[in-house]
C-alpha positions in Angstrom: -8.7 13.0 -7.6 -6.9 10.4 -5.4 -5.2 11.7 -2.4 -1.5 12.0 -2.7 0.3 8.8 -1.3 2.9 10.4 0.9 0.0 11.5 3.3 0.1 9.3 6.6 -3.3 8.9 8.5 -2.7 8.6 12.2 -4.4 6.3 14.9 -7.5 6.8 16.7 -8.2 8.0 20.1 -9.8 4.6 21.2 -11.0 5.1 24.7 -10.5 2.9 27.6 -12.1 3.6 31.0 -9.5 4.5 33.5 -9.6 4.1 37.1 -10.0 7.8 37.7 -10.8 10.3 34.9 -8.6 13.3 34.4 -10.6 15.9 32.6 -7.3 17.4 31.3 -6.7 13.9 29.4 -10.0 14.0 28.0 -9.2 17.7 26.8 -5.6 16.4 25.4 -7.6 13.8 23.3 -9.8 16.5 21.9 -6.8 18.6 20.9 -5.0 15.7 19.5 -7.8 14.6 17.2 -8.4 18.1 16.1 -4.6 18.4 15.2 -5.0 15.2 13.3 -7.9 16.4 11.2 -6.4 20.0 10.5 -3.2 18.6 9.4 -4.6 15.7 7.2 -7.2 18.2 5.6 -5.3 21.3 5.0 -1.6 20.3 5.0 -1.6 16.7 4.1 1.0 15.7 6.7 1.1 14.2 10.3 0.4 16.1 13.5 2.1 13.9 16.2 -1.5 12.9 17.2 -0.5 9.2 16.5 2.1 9.1 19.4 -0.3 11.0 21.9 -3.0 8.6 21.5 -0.6 5.6 21.7 0.8 7.2 24.7 -2.4 7.8 26.4 -3.6 4.4 25.5 -1.0 2.8 27.5 -1.3 5.3 30.2 -4.8 4.4 30.7 -4.7 0.7 30.0 -1.7 0.1 32.1 -3.0 1.8 35.3 -6.4 0.0 34.9 -4.8 -3.3 34.5 -2.3 -2.9 37.5 -5.1 -1.7 40.0 -7.1 -4.6 38.8 -4.5 -7.2 39.6 -3.5 -5.2 43.0 -7.4 -5.0 43.9 -8.5 -8.6 42.7 -5.2 -10.5 42.4 -6.2 -11.1 38.8 -7.4 -9.7 35.6 -11.0 -10.4 34.0 -9.8 -10.9 30.5 -13.3 -11.7 29.2 -14.7 -8.6 30.5 -11.9 -6.5 29.5 -11.8 -7.4 25.8 -15.5 -7.4 25.8 -15.7 -3.8 26.9 -13.1 -2.9 24.2 -15.3 -5.0 21.5 -18.3 -2.9 22.7 -16.8 0.4 22.6 -14.7 0.1 19.2 -16.5 -2.2 16.9 -19.9 -0.7 16.6 -18.8 2.8 15.4 -16.0 1.3 13.5 -18.2 -1.1 11.7 -20.7 1.7 10.8 -17.8 3.8 9.1 -16.7 0.8 7.4 -20.1 0.2 5.9 -20.2 3.7 4.8 -16.9 3.4 3.1 -18.2 0.4 1.1 -21.2 2.4 0.1 -19.2 5.5 -0.9 -16.8 3.6 -2.7 -19.5 1.8 -5.0 -21.0 5.3 -5.7 -17.9 7.4 -6.0 -14.8 5.5 -6.7 -13.8 4.2 -10.0 -14.1 0.3 -10.6 -10.3 -0.2 -10.6 -10.2 0.7 -6.8 -13.0 -1.4 -5.6 -11.4 -4.8 -5.0 -8.5 -2.9 -3.2 -11.2 -1.1 -0.9 -13.0 -4.3 -0.1 -9.7 -6.0 1.0 -8.8 -2.9 3.0 -12.2 -3.0 4.7 -12.0 -6.5 5.7 -8.4 -6.2 6.9 -9.6 -3.0 8.9 -12.6 -5.1 10.5 -10.3 -7.7 11.5 -7.6 -5.4 13.0 -4.7 -6.3 10.8 -4.9 -3.3 8.4 -1.4 -2.0 9.4 0.3 -5.1 8.2 -1.4 -5.0 4.9 -0.4 -1.4 4.5 3.1 -2.3 5.5 3.5 -5.0 2.9 2.0 -2.5 0.2 4.4 0.1 1.3 7.4 -2.1 0.1 5.6 -3.0 -2.9 7.0 -1.2 -5.9 4.0 -2.1 -8.1 1.6 -0.6 -5.5 3.5 2.5 -4.8 1.3 4.8 -6.9 -2.0 3.6 -5.4 -4.4 6.2 -4.3 -4.9 6.6 -0.6 -7.5 4.2 0.6 -10.7 5.6 2.4 -9.8 3.1 5.3 -6.3 3.9 5.4 -6.3 5.4 9.0 -7.8 2.2 10.2 -4.2 0.7 10.4 -3.9 2.7 13.8 -6.8 0.7 15.3 -5.0 -2.4 14.4 -1.8 -1.5 16.1 -4.2 -0.7 19.3 -5.9 -3.8 19.0 -2.9 -6.0 18.9 -1.8 -3.9 21.9 -4.9 -4.5 23.7 -4.5 -8.5 23.1 -0.9 -8.2 24.4 -0.9 -5.9 27.4 -3.3 -7.9 29.7 -1.3 -10.9 29.2 2.0 -9.0 30.0 0.6 -7.5 33.2 -1.2 -10.8 34.1 2.3 -12.4 33.7 4.1 -9.7 35.8 1.4 -10.2 38.5 2.1 -13.9 38.7 5.8 -13.1 38.9 5.3 -10.8 41.8 3.3 -13.1 43.6 5.9 -15.9 43.4 8.7 -13.5 44.1 6.8 -11.9 46.9 7.4 -8.5 45.2 5.2 -5.6 44.8 3.1 -5.9 41.9 3.6 -2.3 40.6 7.5 -2.7 40.8 7.6 -5.9 38.6 4.9 -4.7 36.3 7.3 -1.4 35.9 10.3 -3.8 35.0 8.2 -5.7 32.6 6.7 -2.5 30.7 10.3 -0.9 30.9 11.7 -4.0 29.2 9.2 -3.6 26.4 10.0 0.1 26.0 13.5 -0.5 25.8 13.4 -3.3 23.2 10.8 -1.6 21.0 12.4 1.7 20.9 15.7 0.2 19.9 13.8 -1.8 17.3 12.0 1.4 16.1 15.3 3.2 15.7 16.8 0.3 13.7 13.7 -0.4 11.5 13.1 3.3 10.7 16.6 3.6 9.4 16.5 0.5 7.4 12.9 0.7 6.0 11.1 3.9 7.2 7.9 3.4 5.3 7.6 -0.2 6.6 8.3 1.2 10.3 5.3 3.6 10.1 2.8 0.8 10.3 4.9 -1.7 12.3 3.5 -2.5 15.5 6.9 -3.4 16.9 8.2 0.1 16.1 5.2 1.5 17.7 4.9 -0.7 21.0 7.5 1.5 23.0 4.8 4.6 22.9 2.1 2.9 24.8 4.8 1.1 27.0 6.3 4.7 27.7 2.7 5.7 28.8 2.4 2.7 31.0 5.6 3.4 32.6 4.3 7.0 33.5 1.1 5.6 34.7 3.0 3.5 37.2 5.4 6.1 38.5 3.1 9.3 38.0 1.8 9.0 41.6 5.3 9.6 42.9 5.9 12.9 41.0 5.8 16.0 43.1 6.4 18.8 41.0 6.2 22.8 42.0 3.0 24.2 40.6 5.0 27.0 38.6 7.2 24.1 36.9 4.0 22.2 36.2 2.2 25.2 34.5 5.5 25.8 32.4 5.6 21.9 31.5 1.9 22.2 30.4 2.2 25.0 28.2 5.6 23.9 26.8 4.1 20.7 26.0 1.0 21.6 24.4 2.8 24.5 22.2 5.1 21.6 21.2 2.3 19.3 20.2 0.7 22.1 18.3 4.0 22.8 16.2 4.8 19.3 15.8 3.1 19.0 12.4 5.2 21.9 11.2 8.7 20.9 12.7 8.5 17.1 12.0 5.8 16.7 9.3 7.0 14.2 6.6 10.4 15.7 6.7 12.0 13.2 8.9 12.0 9.2 9.0 9.0 8.3 11.2 8.8 7.0 13.9 12.3 6.8 15.2 13.7 9.5 16.8 11.4 12.2 15.4 8.5 10.5 17.3 10.1 11.6 20.7 8.8 15.2 19.9 5.2 14.6 20.2 5.8 11.8 22.8 7.6 14.1 25.1 5.2 16.9 24.5 2.3 14.7 25.7 4.4 13.7 28.8 4.9 17.1 29.7 1.0 17.7 29.5 0.3 14.6 31.6 2.7 15.5 34.3 1.4 19.2 34.4 -1.8 17.6 35.6 -0.3 15.8 38.6 -0.5 17.4 42.1 -4.3 18.3 42.4 -4.0 22.2 42.2 -3.3 24.0 39.2 -3.0 27.7 38.2 -6.0 29.4 36.8 -4.4 30.1 33.6 -2.5 26.7 33.2 -2.7 24.3 30.2 -4.3 21.8 32.5 -7.2 24.3 33.4 -7.8 24.9 29.7 -7.8 21.1 28.8 -10.3 20.5 31.6 -12.8 22.9 30.1 -16.3 21.5 29.2 -16.1 22.1 25.5 -12.8 20.4 25.1 -13.9 17.3 27.2 -17.0 17.1 25.4 -15.2 17.0 22.2 -12.7 14.5 23.7 -15.8 12.3 24.3 -16.2 12.3 20.4 -12.8 12.2 19.4 -12.8 8.5 18.5 -15.6 8.8 16.0 -14.4 12.2 14.8 -11.0 10.5 13.9 -12.9 7.6 12.1 -15.0 10.0 9.9 -12.7 12.6 8.9 -10.3 10.5 6.5 -13.0 8.9 4.6 -14.8 12.1 4.2 -11.9 13.9 3.0 -11.1 11.2 0.5 -14.6 11.2 -1.0 -14.5 15.0 -0.9 -11.3 15.1 -3.1 -12.7 12.3 -5.4 -15.9 14.3 -6.1 -14.2 17.7 -6.5 -11.1 16.3 -8.4 -8.8 18.3 -6.2 -5.3 17.3 -4.7 -6.1 19.4 -1.5 -9.3 21.0 -0.2 -9.8 24.8 -0.4 -10.4 26.5 2.9 -14.0 26.3 2.2 -13.8 22.8 1.2 -11.7 21.8 4.2 -14.4 23.3 6.6 -17.0 21.6 4.9 -15.0 18.4 5.3 -14.5 19.0 9.2 -18.2 20.0 9.6 -19.4 16.8 8.0 -17.1 14.6 9.9 -18.0 16.3 13.2 -21.6 16.0 12.4 -21.3 12.4 11.6 -18.9 11.8 14.6 -21.7 13.1 16.9 -24.5 11.2 15.3 -22.4 8.0 15.6 -21.6 8.5 19.1 -25.3 9.1 20.1 -27.2 6.7 18.0 -24.7 3.7 17.8 -22.6 3.8 21.0 -25.5 5.1 23.0 -27.8 2.5 21.6 -25.5 -0.3 22.3 -24.7 1.2 25.5 -28.5 1.0 26.6 -28.8 -2.4 25.0 -25.8 -3.7 27.4 -26.6 -1.8 30.4 -28.8 -4.4 32.2 -26.9 -7.4 30.9 -23.6 -7.3 32.8 -22.2 -10.7 31.2 -19.1 -9.9 29.1 -20.9 -12.2 26.2 -23.5 -9.4 25.8 -20.9 -6.7 25.1 -19.1 -9.0 22.8 -22.1 -9.9 20.8 -23.2 -6.4 20.6 -19.7 -5.4 19.2 -19.4 -8.4 16.8 -23.0 -8.0 15.6 -22.0 -4.6 13.7 -18.9 -6.3 12.1 -20.3 -9.5 10.7 -22.6 -7.7 8.1 -19.5 -5.5 7.1 -17.6 -8.6 6.4 -20.5 -10.4 4.6 -21.1 -7.2 2.4 -17.5 -7.2 1.3 -17.7 -10.9 0.4 -20.8 -10.5 -1.6 -19.6 -7.6 -3.4 -16.3 -9.4 -4.2 -18.3 -12.4 -5.6 -20.1 -10.1 -7.9 -16.9 -8.6 -9.2 -15.6 -12.1 -9.8 -18.9 -13.0 -11.8 -18.5 -10.0 -13.9 -14.7 -10.5 -14.4 -15.7 -14.0 -15.7 -18.4 -12.6 -18.1 -15.8 -10.3 -19.6 -13.4 -13.3 -20.0 -16.1 -15.1 -22.1 -16.5 -12.1 -24.2 -12.8 -11.6 -24.6 -12.7 -15.2 -26.3 -13.8 -13.5 -29.5 -10.7 -12.1 -31.4 -12.8 -10.1 -33.7 -14.2 -8.3 -30.4 -11.0 -7.9 -28.5 -8.0 -8.2 -30.9 -5.8 -5.7 -28.7 -2.5 -5.1 -30.4 -3.5 -7.2 -33.2 -6.3 -4.9 -34.4 -3.3 -3.2 -36.3 -3.2 -6.3 -38.7 -6.5 -5.5 -39.9 -7.3 -2.0 -41.1 -11.2 -2.9 -41.7 -11.4 -4.2 -38.4 -9.9 -1.4 -36.9 -12.4 0.8 -38.4 -15.3 -1.2 -37.5 -14.3 -2.3 -34.0 -17.6 -3.1 -31.9 -17.9 -0.9 -28.8 -17.6 -3.3 -25.8 -16.6 -3.2 -22.2 -12.9 -2.9 -21.7 -11.1 -6.1 -21.0 -9.4 -7.0 -18.5 -11.8 -5.8 -15.9 -10.1 -2.7 -14.1 -11.0 -4.3 -10.7 -8.8 -7.2 -11.0 -6.3 -6.5 -13.7 -3.5 -5.4 -11.5 -3.2 -8.5 -9.4 -4.1 -10.8 -12.3 -1.0 -9.4 -14.2 1.4 -9.3 -11.5 0.7 -12.6 -10.1 1.7 -14.3 -13.5 5.4 -13.6 -12.7 5.5 -13.0 -9.1 7.5 -16.1 -8.5 10.2 -14.8 -10.8 10.4 -11.4 -9.5 12.6 -10.0 -6.9 11.1 -7.4 -4.8 12.7 -4.0 -3.8 14.6 -5.0 -0.7 15.4 -8.4 -2.1 19.1 -9.4 -3.5 18.3 -12.8 -4.2 17.9 -13.6 -7.9 14.9 -15.6 -8.7 14.2 -17.3 -11.9 11.3 -19.1 -13.8 11.5 -21.4 -17.0 8.8 -21.4 -19.6 8.6 -23.1 -22.7 10.7 -26.3 -23.3 13.2 -26.7 -20.5 15.2 -29.1 -22.7 15.3 -26.8 -25.7 18.4 -26.1 -27.6 17.7 -22.4 -27.8 17.5 -20.1 -24.6 16.2 -16.8 -24.4 16.6 -14.9 -21.1 14.2 -12.0 -20.1 15.7 -9.7 -17.4 15.7 -6.1 -16.1 12.9 -4.1 -14.2 8.9 -4.0 -14.3 9.1 -2.4 -17.9 11.1 -5.4 -19.1 8.8 -7.6 -17.0 5.6 -6.5 -18.9 6.9 -8.0 -22.1 6.7 -11.5 -20.7 3.3 -12.4 -21.8 4.2 -11.4 -25.5 7.4 -13.4 -25.4 5.8 -16.5 -23.8 3.6 -17.8 -26.8 6.4 -17.0 -29.3 8.9 -19.1 -27.2 6.5 -21.8 -26.9 5.5 -21.9 -30.4 9.1 -22.2 -31.7 10.3 -24.6 -29.1 12.4 -22.1 -27.1 13.1 -22.2 -23.5 12.3 -18.8 -22.0 14.0 -17.7 -18.7 12.5 -14.8 -16.8 14.7 -13.0 -13.9 13.4 -9.5 -13.0 13.4 -7.1 -10.1 11.3 -4.1 -9.4 12.7 -0.5 -10.4 16.2 -2.3 -11.1 17.4 -1.9 -14.5 19.6 -4.8 -16.3 22.7 -2.2 -16.3 26.5 -2.2 -15.5 26.2 1.2 -13.6 25.1 1.8 -9.9 21.5 2.9 -9.6 19.3 4.9 -7.3 15.8 4.5 -6.1 13.9 7.7 -4.7 17.1 9.5 -4.8 18.8 6.9 -2.4 21.6 4.4 -3.6 20.0 1.3 -4.7 22.5 -1.3 -3.6 20.3 -4.4 -3.7 19.9 -3.7 -7.4 23.7 -3.8 -7.9 23.9 -7.2 -5.9 20.9 -8.5 -7.9 22.5 -7.5 -11.3 25.9 -9.2 -10.4 23.8 -12.4 -9.7 22.0 -12.2 -12.7 25.3 -11.8 -14.6 26.7 -14.8 -12.7 23.7 -16.7 -13.9 23.9 -15.8 -17.4 27.5 -16.8 -17.4 26.5 -20.3 -16.2 23.4 -20.6 -18.2 25.1 -19.1 -21.5 21.7 -18.5 -23.2 21.6 -17.7 -26.8 20.2 -14.3 -26.2 19.0 -11.8 -23.7 15.8 -9.6 -23.9 16.0 -6.3 -22.1 15.3 -2.6 -22.2 17.3 -0.6 -24.8 16.1 2.9 -23.4 14.5 4.5 -20.4 11.6 7.0 -20.5 10.9 9.5 -17.9 7.6 11.0 -16.8 6.8 14.7 -17.1 6.6 17.5 -19.5 10.0 17.8 -21.4 11.4 14.5 -19.9 14.0 13.0 -22.4 14.3 9.5 -23.4 17.9 8.1 -23.2 20.0 5.1 -23.5 21.9 4.9 -20.2 25.9 4.1 -20.7 25.3 1.3 -18.1 22.9 -0.4 -20.8 25.7 -0.3 -23.3 28.3 -1.5 -21.0 26.3 -4.5 -20.2 25.7 -5.3 -23.7 29.4 -5.4 -24.4 29.7 -7.8 -21.2 27.3 -10.1 -22.9 29.2 -9.7 -26.1 32.3 -11.1 -24.3 30.1 -14.2 -23.2 29.0 -14.9 -26.9 25.3 -13.9 -25.9 23.0 -12.0 -28.3 21.0 -9.1 -27.0 17.6 -7.7 -28.0 17.2 -4.2 -26.8 13.6 -3.1 -26.7 12.7 0.5 -26.8 10.9 1.6 -23.5 7.3 2.3 -23.3 5.3 5.5 -22.6 4.3 6.8 -19.1 1.0 8.4 -18.8 0.3 11.2 -16.1 -2.6 9.3 -14.7 -3.8 5.9 -13.9 -5.3 4.6 -17.1 -7.6 2.0 -15.5 -9.1 4.8 -13.4 -9.5 7.1 -16.2 -11.4 4.5 -18.3 -13.7 3.9 -15.5 -14.3 7.6 -15.1 -14.3 8.8 -18.7 -14.4 5.7 -20.9 -11.6 4.6 -23.2 -11.7 7.2 -25.8 -10.4 10.0 -23.5 -7.5 8.2 -22.1 -4.6 9.1 -24.2 -1.3 10.8 -23.7 1.1 12.9 -25.5 4.1 10.9 -26.7 6.4 13.7 -25.9 5.6 13.6 -22.3 7.9 10.6 -21.7 9.2 9.6 -24.8 11.3 11.0 -27.9 9.5 11.4 -31.0 12.1 9.7 -33.0 13.9 6.5 -31.6 17.0 7.2 -29.4 18.6 4.2 -31.1 19.0 6.0 -34.3 21.9 8.4 -32.9 23.6 5.7 -30.6 27.3 5.3 -31.3 29.5 2.2 -30.7 26.8 -0.2 -30.4 28.2 -3.6 -29.8 28.0 -6.1 -32.6 25.9 -8.6 -30.7 23.0 -5.9 -30.2 19.6 -5.7 -32.1 17.0 -3.1 -31.4 13.4 -3.4 -31.4 10.9 -0.3 -31.4 7.2 -1.3 -31.0 6.1 2.3 -30.4 4.0 2.4 -33.6 1.7 -0.4 -31.9 1.3 1.8 -28.9 1.3 5.6 -30.1 0.1 7.1 -33.4 1.0 10.6 -34.5 2.4 11.4 -31.2 -0.7 10.1 -29.0 -0.6 7.0 -26.9 -3.6 5.4 -26.2 -4.7 3.6 -23.1 -7.1 1.2 -24.7 -6.2 -0.5 -28.0 -8.6 -3.1 -29.6 -11.0 -2.9 -26.7 -8.2 -4.1 -24.5 -6.7 -2.3 -21.5 -3.3 -1.4 -22.4 -2.0 -0.3 -19.1 -3.2 -1.4 -15.5 -1.6 1.7 -14.0 0.1 4.7 -15.8 2.9 2.7 -17.6 2.7 -1.3 -17.1 1.0 -3.4 -19.6 -1.9 -5.4 -18.8 -1.4 -9.1 -19.2 -4.1 -9.3 -21.9 -2.6 -6.6 -24.0 1.0 -7.9 -23.6 -0.3 -11.2 -24.7 -1.9 -9.6 -27.7 1.5 -8.1 -28.8 2.9 -11.4 -29.5 1.5 -11.7 -32.9 3.0 -8.3 -33.9 6.3 -8.6 -32.0 7.0 -12.1 -33.4 8.2 -11.2 -37.0 10.5 -8.4 -35.6 11.8 -10.6 -33.0 12.6 -13.4 -35.4 14.4 -10.8 -37.6 16.5 -9.8 -34.6 17.3 -13.4 -33.5 18.8 -14.5 -36.8 20.0 -17.9 -35.3 16.8 -18.7 -33.6 14.8 -21.6 -34.8 11.5 -20.6 -36.3 9.8 -24.1 -37.0 6.2 -24.6 -38.0 5.2 -21.0 -39.2 4.0 -18.1 -37.3 1.7 -17.8 -34.5 -1.2 -16.3 -36.7 -0.8 -18.9 -39.3 -0.8 -21.7 -36.7 -3.9 -20.3 -35.1 -5.7 -20.4 -38.5 -6.5 -16.7 -38.0 -4.5 -13.6 -39.0 -5.5 -12.1 -35.5 -4.8 -14.7 -33.0 -1.7 -16.2 -31.7 -1.5 -19.5 -30.3 -2.3 -19.1 -26.5 -2.8 -15.5 -26.9 -5.8 -15.4 -24.5 -3.4 -16.6 -21.8 -6.2 -17.8 -19.8 -8.3 -20.4 -18.6 -11.8 -20.6 -17.0 -10.7 -19.5 -13.6 -8.3 -16.8 -14.8 -4.7 -16.0 -16.3 -2.1 -18.6 -15.9 0.6 -17.8 -13.0 4.2 -18.8 -12.8 4.5 -21.7 -10.6 6.9 -24.2 -9.0 6.2 -27.2 -11.4 4.5 -27.9 -14.7 4.2 -26.2 -18.0 3.3 -22.9 -16.5 6.8 -22.4 -15.2 9.7 -24.0 -13.3 11.5 -22.7 -10.3 14.8 -24.1 -10.4 
């Protein structure tokens, strides 16, 4: 079973050699790493370790860099970055290679391309931005947790490591020019970054909390605070009793962070002050030299914790993929107590082995070679094979996709929805690999109309034109993703009969006259977008609009209904003289259909219609229907005797739990056409039906919707689509 999406993995405790090693800080790293693993494994929430490690990273790096400027008058950039590469790359690359192998052996095909892309992003240290983009992608919101999702934190730290030496070097140059103390100028520069980043963090967390979690700018204030602490901590003189109290208070607050904060508050924002302040207290408690025998500082300096702190980085690297693969193998959403101990034990063993074999081996190899190029080469040597393996695997997937594409050209082998037109073919349909290939179907489907579709935060109305742009008859397709997935069915019909098809859609936004919500919050962007679509329709004056007529809801006992806002919108279109074709909404499965097919085969991937749909059409009891509105119900082509199928006619019906694949939607054209023409009584229908024009009762013109290099996509020019 995939890991639940809300779980937020945390950054790594990547090490940087400080000028003076404090054993309590090494112990603090160990505690933070254990909290991360424990909260992830058994509770599925954050622990505050993300903030502790970012703070410590800033504390150690800033102090080291400033001391370098004070001592040598410069920063040895090459040596600094080479040491980081040697410390971070080898262990990270080993884990990434293990993830590729584990994904091939344990994960369904539908997740392979995603894992490959995430591994490549992780290896190149921009994984946080990939996850940030996915976090605001409505079509990707139900994606299972990646086994390398936690590598986003390494990307944040990697970007910090690139920026910080430049900042401190600039502060050193400015101090020399002004004749000022380097530490004072560096404190001002780091403090400015702290202030700007914290203000930005508060703003972006309030505006886009999911994006903010992965945003480097929203996190930069935490290592900056660590940097300020490193530059002023030598001046702090606290009484021993106060330091003892601060240490225990900070340690207790950190341990409780996952319970107090958890996933309940927008993050990072104000909520991240809790673990950051807790870590500051612990760091301050370790100043001053002497400490009480029963102090937190003394506890953190014990040999078992400092030893574990030495393996904190590799423990962090391993615990998450081990957890993801464990849940995949066991089919659980959360490990049992014994299963969690197994995950922790395997992660710890792998961490120790990686530290000794990989890091130790690289250390021995470069110990007698002091040139930074050797350290750099040693680190890069591990990453290149991982990138190459991902490219080769991706090429193999593409080769397999093309083979399935060639097979799909036979309408008797892959009829899709058209199988309903021939009972004999249906009874004797050959058993073949499902098409489209589950590894690429998501992106292949979404990309076809991405230029016409507004994303969640957008208020801009986008549109594409298909068919004959100068046609006398215009049909508009508009609404949410459940309207959007009828595009491939409508396009060949419009092209066959010489219509103009205009597409304007927005994720999660129904074509409705009433305000809507998303994830329980007012969806103001949807309201603005709806108004702009109506303005466009008022100017365009199409002959008809194709939109959803009902809404299904997932879950046992959920009811399908026709929202009042839909009917009100139809009345507004009637006032404009525009006809409406309201199509019944489609089923919603309780699982990812593509993953189900990969795991169990097509025969077992079915769902009760009653889980999301009414057994009879909600249109039947609808009162006061505007005179311009006609209804379409295509449920019989999707569900039979109360069961909805995930594979029909050897074609994958849904690429996730409820959105048509581009191939199946295209196959619907031949069965949709007569119903649509009956509803659009004024629409020209010249030259016969799609089936007649193709010379075969199962194949509509252009039904494959593909060329040798993949499915066609909406574009700025040409017959594929026009962006006004």
